[in-house]
N, CA, C and O atoms as CSV, one atom per row, in Angstrom:
chain,resi,resn,atom,element,x,y,z
A,1,MET,N,N,0.794,-1.196,-0.086
A,1,MET,CA,C,-0.032,0.009,0.231
A,1,MET,C,C,0.796,1.247,-0.054
A,1,MET,O,O,1.887,1.296,0.514
A,2,SER,N,N,0.483,2.165,-0.772
A,2,SER,CA,C,1.312,3.377,-0.705
A,2,SER,C,C,1.281,4.301,0.384
A,2,SER,O,O,0.223,4.353,1.011
A,3,ASP,N,N,2.268,5.076,0.755
A,3,ASP,CA,C,1.942,5.934,1.633
A,3,ASP,C,C,0.989,7.122,1.900
A,3,ASP,O,O,0.589,7.644,2.941
A,4,GLY,N,N,0.778,7.351,0.652
A,4,GLY,CA,C,-0.545,8.445,0.509
A,4,GLY,C,C,-1.935,7.830,0.832
A,4,GLY,O,O,-2.856,8.456,1.357
A,5,VAL,N,N,-1.974,6.454,0.434
A,5,VAL,CA,C,-3.305,5.650,0.717
A,5,VAL,C,C,-3.284,5.449,2.140
A,5,VAL,O,O,-4.377,5.610,2.681
A,6,ALA,N,N,-2.182,5.095,2.992
A,6,ALA,CA,C,-2.168,4.820,4.341
A,6,ALA,C,C,-2.513,6.057,5.202
A,6,ALA,O,O,-3.281,6.090,6.164
A,7,LEU,N,N,-1.775,7.093,4.654
A,7,LEU,CA,C,-1.983,8.354,5.462
A,7,LEU,C,C,-3.616,8.796,5.378
A,7,LEU,O,O,-4.284,9.108,6.363
A,8,ALA,N,N,-4.089,8.754,4.045
A,8,ALA,CA,C,-5.585,8.950,3.947
A,8,ALA,C,C,-6.500,8.140,4.792
A,8,ALA,O,O,-7.502,8.631,5.311
A,9,GLU,N,N,-6.143,6.873,4.929
A,9,GLU,CA,C,-6.903,5.945,5.772
A,9,GLU,C,C,-6.696,6.477,7.265
A,9,GLU,O,O,-7.626,6.560,8.068
A,10,ASP,N,N,-5.516,6.792,7.519
A,10,ASP,CA,C,-5.199,7.208,9.031
A,10,ASP,C,C,-6.204,8.489,9.411
A,10,ASP,O,O,-6.912,8.683,10.399
A,11,ARG,N,N,-5.971,9.258,8.239
A,11,ARG,CA,C,-7.006,10.684,8.745
A,11,ARG,C,C,-8.403,10.279,8.590
A,11,ARG,O,O,-9.172,10.918,9.309
A,12,ARG,N,N,-8.915,9.425,7.875
A,12,ARG,CA,C,-10.235,9.153,7.890
A,12,ARG,C,C,-10.644,8.421,9.171
A,12,ARG,O,O,-11.755,8.668,9.639
A,13,ARG,N,N,-9.881,7.586,9.743
A,13,ARG,CA,C,-9.967,6.838,11.035
A,13,ARG,C,C,-10.023,7.873,12.148
A,13,ARG,O,O,-10.809,7.817,13.094
A,14,ASP,N,N,-9.081,8.857,11.940
A,14,ASP,CA,C,-9.141,9.800,13.125
A,14,ASP,C,C,-10.366,10.819,13.002
A,14,ASP,O,O,-10.782,11.276,14.066
A,15,ILE,N,N,-10.953,11.202,11.885
A,15,ILE,CA,C,-12.101,12.036,11.844
A,15,ILE,C,C,-13.365,11.170,12.184
A,15,ILE,O,O,-14.287,11.835,12.656
A,16,VAL,N,N,-13.610,9.787,12.038
A,16,VAL,CA,C,-14.436,8.979,12.250
A,16,VAL,C,C,-14.313,8.782,13.922
A,16,VAL,O,O,-15.358,8.762,14.573
A,17,ARG,N,N,-13.119,8.650,14.546
A,17,ARG,CA,C,-12.926,8.601,15.911
A,17,ARG,C,C,-13.454,9.886,16.820
A,17,ARG,O,O,-14.109,9.790,17.857
A,18,LYS,N,N,-12.947,11.292,16.086
A,18,LYS,CA,C,-13.360,12.228,16.866
A,18,LYS,C,C,-14.996,12.658,16.660
A,18,LYS,O,O,-15.583,13.197,17.599
A,19,THR,N,N,-15.590,12.426,15.567
A,19,THR,CA,C,-17.047,12.497,15.254
A,19,THR,C,C,-17.625,11.566,16.364
A,19,THR,O,O,-18.436,12.013,17.175
A,20,ARG,N,N,-17.272,10.477,16.390
A,20,ARG,CA,C,-17.929,9.512,17.429
A,20,ARG,C,C,-17.932,10.026,18.830
A,20,ARG,O,O,-18.961,10.153,19.494
A,21,ASP,N,N,-16.606,10.345,19.290
A,21,ASP,CA,C,-16.325,11.018,20.541
A,21,ASP,C,C,-17.276,12.157,20.845
A,21,ASP,O,O,-17.926,12.195,21.889
A,22,GLY,N,N,-17.343,13.154,19.830
A,22,GLY,CA,C,-17.978,14.241,19.979
A,22,GLY,C,C,-19.565,13.843,20.116
A,22,GLY,O,O,-20.198,14.220,21.101
A,23,LEU,N,N,-20.038,13.240,19.316
A,23,LEU,CA,C,-21.503,12.570,19.475
A,23,LEU,C,C,-21.766,11.856,20.951
A,23,LEU,O,O,-22.802,11.989,21.603
A,24,ASP,N,N,-20.716,11.143,21.303
A,24,ASP,CA,C,-21.039,10.647,22.530
A,24,ASP,C,C,-21.020,11.457,23.646
A,24,ASP,O,O,-21.752,11.113,24.574
A,25,ALA,N,N,-20.246,12.611,23.790
A,25,ALA,CA,C,-20.002,13.531,24.740
A,25,ALA,C,C,-21.303,14.441,24.739
A,25,ALA,O,O,-21.742,14.920,25.785
A,26,ALA,N,N,-21.876,14.643,23.536
A,26,ALA,CA,C,-23.014,15.520,23.420
A,26,ALA,C,C,-24.241,14.675,24.070
A,26,ALA,O,O,-25.033,15.268,24.802
A,27,ALA,N,N,-24.388,13.368,23.817
A,27,ALA,CA,C,-25.191,12.513,24.339
A,27,ALA,C,C,-25.191,12.469,25.809
A,27,ALA,O,O,-26.223,12.475,26.481
A,28,ARG,N,N,-24.043,12.426,26.267
A,28,ARG,CA,C,-23.837,12.555,27.925
A,28,ARG,C,C,-24.335,13.751,28.506
A,28,ARG,O,O,-24.638,13.763,29.699
A,29,ARG,N,N,-24.471,14.921,27.673
A,29,ARG,CA,C,-24.824,16.111,28.217
A,29,ARG,C,C,-26.146,16.585,27.792
A,29,ARG,O,O,-26.511,17.760,27.778
A,30,GLY,N,N,-27.028,15.252,27.345
A,30,GLY,CA,C,-28.439,15.293,26.969
A,30,GLY,C,C,-28.821,15.934,25.638
A,30,GLY,O,O,-29.995,16.205,25.383
A,31,ARG,N,N,-27.869,16.162,24.836
A,31,ARG,CA,C,-28.083,16.730,23.537
A,31,ARG,C,C,-28.323,15.537,22.466
A,31,ARG,O,O,-27.725,14.470,22.609
A,32,LYS,N,N,-29.045,15.710,21.597
A,32,LYS,CA,C,-29.368,14.755,20.494
A,32,LYS,C,C,-29.443,15.504,19.304
A,32,LYS,O,O,-30.078,16.559,19.303
A,33,GLY,N,N,-28.789,15.032,18.134
A,33,GLY,CA,C,-28.569,15.462,16.835
A,33,GLY,C,C,-29.907,15.266,16.169
A,33,GLY,O,O,-30.857,14.682,16.691
A,34,GLY,N,N,-29.894,15.840,14.894
A,34,GLY,CA,C,-30.976,15.768,13.935
A,34,GLY,C,C,-31.915,16.794,13.756
A,34,GLY,O,O,-31.791,17.799,14.455
A,35,ARG,N,N,-32.702,16.734,13.060
A,35,ARG,CA,C,-33.759,17.686,12.709
A,35,ARG,C,C,-34.859,17.764,13.651
A,35,ARG,O,O,-35.379,16.701,13.988
A,36,PRO,N,N,-35.359,19.013,14.199
A,36,PRO,CA,C,-36.420,18.931,15.344
A,36,PRO,C,C,-37.643,18.293,14.672
A,36,PRO,O,O,-37.815,18.366,13.456
A,37,ARG,N,N,-38.430,17.707,15.448
A,37,ARG,CA,C,-39.708,17.031,15.108
A,37,ARG,C,C,-40.755,18.130,14.983
A,37,ARG,O,O,-40.913,19.036,15.801
A,38,VAL,N,N,-41.540,17.920,13.718
A,38,VAL,CA,C,-42.477,18.913,13.370
A,38,VAL,C,C,-43.928,18.641,14.165
A,38,VAL,O,O,-44.731,19.553,14.359
A,39,VAL,N,N,-44.135,17.370,14.564
A,39,VAL,CA,C,-45.231,16.932,15.220
A,39,VAL,C,C,-45.269,16.930,16.564
A,39,VAL,O,O,-44.452,16.155,17.063
A,40,ASP,N,N,-46.077,17.659,17.479
A,40,ASP,CA,C,-46.048,17.745,18.724
A,40,ASP,C,C,-47.218,16.789,19.206
A,40,ASP,O,O,-47.932,16.258,18.356
A,41,ASP,N,N,-47.403,16.586,20.418
A,41,ASP,CA,C,-48.493,15.653,20.814
A,41,ASP,C,C,-50.128,15.992,20.362
A,41,ASP,O,O,-51.016,15.146,20.254
A,42,ASP,N,N,-50.252,17.384,20.146
A,42,ASP,CA,C,-51.626,17.927,19.617
A,42,ASP,C,C,-51.810,17.382,18.066
A,42,ASP,O,O,-52.807,16.780,17.669
A,43,LYS,N,N,-50.738,17.689,17.330
A,43,LYS,CA,C,-50.784,17.394,16.031
A,43,LYS,C,C,-50.821,15.949,15.810
A,43,LYS,O,O,-51.462,15.494,14.863
A,44,ARG,N,N,-50.157,15.173,16.644
A,44,ARG,CA,C,-50.276,13.776,16.494
A,44,ARG,C,C,-51.681,13.240,16.763
A,44,ARG,O,O,-52.201,12.385,16.047
A,45,ARG,N,N,-52.266,13.782,17.825
A,45,ARG,CA,C,-53.695,13.439,18.240
A,45,ARG,C,C,-54.627,13.597,17.141
A,45,ARG,O,O,-55.453,12.764,16.767
A,46,ALA,N,N,-54.386,14.887,16.603
A,46,ALA,CA,C,-55.130,15.362,15.381
A,46,ALA,C,C,-55.167,14.397,14.300
A,46,ALA,O,O,-56.199,13.818,13.964
A,47,ILE,N,N,-53.932,14.213,13.709
A,47,ILE,CA,C,-53.693,13.225,12.677
A,47,ILE,C,C,-54.414,12.014,12.918
A,47,ILE,O,O,-55.329,11.679,12.165
A,48,LEU,N,N,-53.984,11.146,14.177
A,48,LEU,CA,C,-54.622,9.960,14.399
A,48,LEU,C,C,-56.336,10.101,14.444
A,48,LEU,O,O,-57.008,9.258,13.849
A,49,ALA,N,N,-56.893,11.049,15.076
A,49,ALA,CA,C,-58.399,11.244,15.135
A,49,ALA,C,C,-58.674,11.371,13.798
A,49,ALA,O,O,-59.511,10.531,13.468
A,50,ARG,N,N,-58.249,12.212,12.702
A,50,ARG,CA,C,-58.752,12.376,11.440
A,50,ARG,C,C,-58.643,10.934,10.827
A,50,ARG,O,O,-59.545,10.579,10.068
A,51,HIS,N,N,-57.557,10.035,11.112
A,51,HIS,CA,C,-57.381,9.000,10.392
A,51,HIS,C,C,-58.395,7.932,10.639
A,51,HIS,O,O,-58.834,7.140,9.805
A,52,ALA,N,N,-58.745,8.034,12.067
A,52,ALA,CA,C,-59.766,6.998,12.577
A,52,ALA,C,C,-61.080,7.336,11.996
A,52,ALA,O,O,-61.885,6.410,11.905
A,53,GLU,N,N,-61.426,8.493,11.594
A,53,GLU,CA,C,-62.549,9.334,10.973
A,53,GLU,C,C,-62.766,8.888,9.594
A,53,GLU,O,O,-63.847,9.121,9.053
A,54,GLY,N,N,-61.796,8.243,8.960
A,54,GLY,CA,C,-61.654,7.978,7.602
A,54,GLY,C,C,-61.316,9.031,6.770
A,54,GLY,O,O,-61.790,8.927,5.639
A,55,GLN,N,N,-60.574,10.111,7.003
A,55,GLN,CA,C,-60.202,11.108,6.206
A,55,GLN,C,C,-58.931,10.632,5.302
A,55,GLN,O,O,-58.143,9.817,5.783
A,56,SER,N,N,-58.776,11.050,4.238
A,56,SER,CA,C,-57.588,10.729,3.580
A,56,SER,C,C,-56.421,11.278,3.935
A,56,SER,O,O,-56.396,12.378,4.487
A,57,LEU,N,N,-55.155,10.487,3.626
A,57,LEU,CA,C,-54.014,11.264,4.325
A,57,LEU,C,C,-53.599,12.575,3.709
A,57,LEU,O,O,-52.869,13.357,4.317
A,58,ARG,N,N,-54.062,12.810,2.512
A,58,ARG,CA,C,-53.709,14.073,2.052
A,58,ARG,C,C,-54.719,15.123,2.568
A,58,ARG,O,O,-54.352,16.292,2.681
A,59,GLU,N,N,-55.889,14.775,2.863
A,59,GLU,CA,C,-56.833,15.596,3.494
A,59,GLU,C,C,-55.962,15.854,5.068
A,59,GLU,O,O,-55.640,17.006,5.357
A,60,ILE,N,N,-55.726,15.044,5.734
A,60,ILE,CA,C,-55.199,15.170,6.959
A,60,ILE,C,C,-53.828,16.074,6.761
A,60,ILE,O,O,-53.700,16.956,7.610
A,61,ALA,N,N,-53.003,16.002,5.971
A,61,ALA,CA,C,-51.736,16.577,5.685
A,61,ALA,C,C,-52.251,18.219,5.461
A,61,ALA,O,O,-51.839,19.031,6.289
A,62,ARG,N,N,-52.978,18.615,4.559
A,62,ARG,CA,C,-53.591,19.925,4.322
A,62,ARG,C,C,-54.337,20.240,5.646
A,62,ARG,O,O,-53.950,21.289,6.162
A,63,GLY,N,N,-55.234,19.638,6.264
A,63,GLY,CA,C,-55.932,20.142,7.460
A,63,GLY,C,C,-54.879,20.536,8.918
A,63,GLY,O,O,-55.024,21.469,9.709
A,64,VAL,N,N,-53.931,19.571,8.905
A,64,VAL,CA,C,-53.068,19.668,10.047
A,64,VAL,C,C,-51.872,20.692,9.862
A,64,VAL,O,O,-51.264,21.223,10.791
A,65,GLY,N,N,-51.633,20.881,8.504
A,65,GLY,CA,C,-50.375,21.681,8.097
A,65,GLY,C,C,-49.057,20.977,8.067
A,65,GLY,O,O,-48.014,21.570,8.343
A,66,VAL,N,N,-49.103,19.572,7.695
A,66,VAL,CA,C,-47.776,19.054,7.601
A,66,VAL,C,C,-47.683,18.381,6.458
A,66,VAL,O,O,-48.718,18.234,5.808
A,67,SER,N,N,-46.440,17.830,5.965
A,67,SER,CA,C,-46.214,17.222,4.841
A,67,SER,C,C,-47.123,15.568,4.805
A,67,SER,O,O,-47.454,15.012,5.853
A,68,LEU,N,N,-47.366,15.073,3.644
A,68,LEU,CA,C,-47.972,13.976,3.340
A,68,LEU,C,C,-47.010,12.945,4.114
A,68,LEU,O,O,-47.567,12.035,4.728
A,69,ALA,N,N,-45.736,13.012,4.129
A,69,ALA,CA,C,-44.738,11.966,4.505
A,69,ALA,C,C,-44.826,12.036,6.013
A,69,ALA,O,O,-44.658,10.939,6.546
A,70,VAL,N,N,-45.045,13.041,6.833
A,70,VAL,CA,C,-45.283,13.199,8.033
A,70,VAL,C,C,-46.487,12.359,8.494
A,70,VAL,O,O,-46.360,11.576,9.435
A,71,VAL,N,N,-47.608,12.507,7.869
A,71,VAL,CA,C,-48.907,11.936,8.210
A,71,VAL,C,C,-48.489,10.498,7.960
A,71,VAL,O,O,-48.675,9.715,8.891
A,72,HIS,N,N,-47.969,10.053,6.873
A,72,HIS,CA,C,-47.788,8.537,6.692
A,72,HIS,C,C,-46.721,7.942,7.918
A,72,HIS,O,O,-46.874,6.815,8.388
A,73,GLY,N,N,-45.750,8.761,8.311
A,73,GLY,CA,C,-44.975,8.333,9.476
A,73,GLY,C,C,-45.690,8.087,10.685
A,73,GLY,O,O,-45.583,7.053,11.344
A,74,GLU,N,N,-46.498,9.158,10.995
A,74,GLU,CA,C,-47.155,9.011,12.177
A,74,GLU,C,C,-48.153,7.904,12.269
A,74,GLU,O,O,-48.259,7.252,13.307
A,75,VAL,N,N,-48.902,7.666,11.195
A,75,VAL,CA,C,-49.711,6.684,10.868
A,75,VAL,C,C,-49.231,5.353,11.103
A,75,VAL,O,O,-49.774,4.515,11.823
A,76,ARG,N,N,-48.231,5.228,10.478
A,76,ARG,CA,C,-47.490,3.939,10.504
A,76,ARG,C,C,-46.686,3.578,11.950
A,76,ARG,O,O,-46.504,2.435,12.371
A,77,ALA,N,N,-46.263,4.796,12.588
A,77,ALA,CA,C,-45.730,4.539,13.958
A,77,ALA,C,C,-47.017,4.121,14.940
A,77,ALA,O,O,-46.858,3.314,15.856
A,78,ALA,N,N,-48.240,4.716,14.674
A,78,ALA,CA,C,-49.267,4.317,15.640
A,78,ALA,C,C,-49.562,2.838,15.234
A,78,ALA,O,O,-50.165,2.263,16.140
A,79,ARG,N,N,-49.348,2.140,14.272
A,79,ARG,CA,C,-49.919,0.996,13.835
A,79,ARG,C,C,-49.004,0.051,14.579
A,79,ARG,O,O,-49.509,-1.004,14.963
A,80,GLN,N,N,-47.633,0.297,14.855
A,80,GLN,CA,C,-46.535,-0.349,15.321
A,80,GLN,C,C,-46.668,-0.673,16.670
A,80,GLN,O,O,-47.077,0.252,17.372
A,81,PRO,N,N,-46.378,-1.999,17.368
A,81,PRO,CA,C,-46.645,-1.833,18.887
A,81,PRO,C,C,-45.445,-1.189,19.587
A,81,PRO,O,O,-44.314,-1.268,19.108
A,82,ALA,N,N,-45.679,-0.635,20.578
A,82,ALA,CA,C,-44.601,0.138,21.512
A,82,ALA,C,C,-43.589,-0.745,21.712
A,82,ALA,O,O,-43.869,-1.908,22.002
A,83,GLU,N,N,-42.239,-0.323,21.584
A,83,GLU,CA,C,-41.272,-1.039,21.642
A,83,GLU,C,C,-40.591,-0.693,23.124
A,83,GLU,O,O,-39.568,-1.276,23.484
C-alpha cells in the first residue's frame, strides 16, 4: 500500500473517531442531533383522530399543516406496537 493511501486512511479513521467521541459527549450532556420534530402531541392526536374518522392522508396533511410524509410516518408509527 502506498504511503499516500495509508495516510488518507489514518486521517479518515481519526475523523471518524473524533466525530464519534463528539457525539458521545453530546449525548452524555443530553443533546441529541438531527432535525427537530414537526409533530407535537396535539398534532399527533389530530392526525390519528382524523385517520380514525376515515379522512384521506392528503386531507389530513392539508388540515393539520404538515407534509404527506409526516402523516404517513405518524400513522405507520401508531400501527406498530410500542417497543
